[in-house]
C-alpha positions, 0 to 999 in steps of 0.5 A: 921806300921804307915800311912805317906801319903794318895794319890788320887789313887793307881798309885801315892801310888805305885810310892811313895812306890817304891821311898821309897824301892829304898831308902831302906824303906820298904813300903806298900800300902792299897786301896780299889780296887773300887777306889770310895766309895758311889761316893767319892774318897777313895785314897790309904794310904801309910804305913812304919815302925814306925822307918822309919816314919819321914825319909819317910815323909820327902822324900815323901814331897820332891817327891810329895808335896801336891799330 
């Protein structure tokens, strides 16, 4: 697995995961359930299989830009 993007929260990451899966790319979200650690936003990371990394990054850039 490779990390393709970090999102500010699990909600955005879950939307991105669903968008990728709609395109046939299996994706996983990794996020701390607390959402914050020592007052600093932690965010959520989105992972895909290494072979799908480039395609996933391209798709995420089109859909989510700088989010």
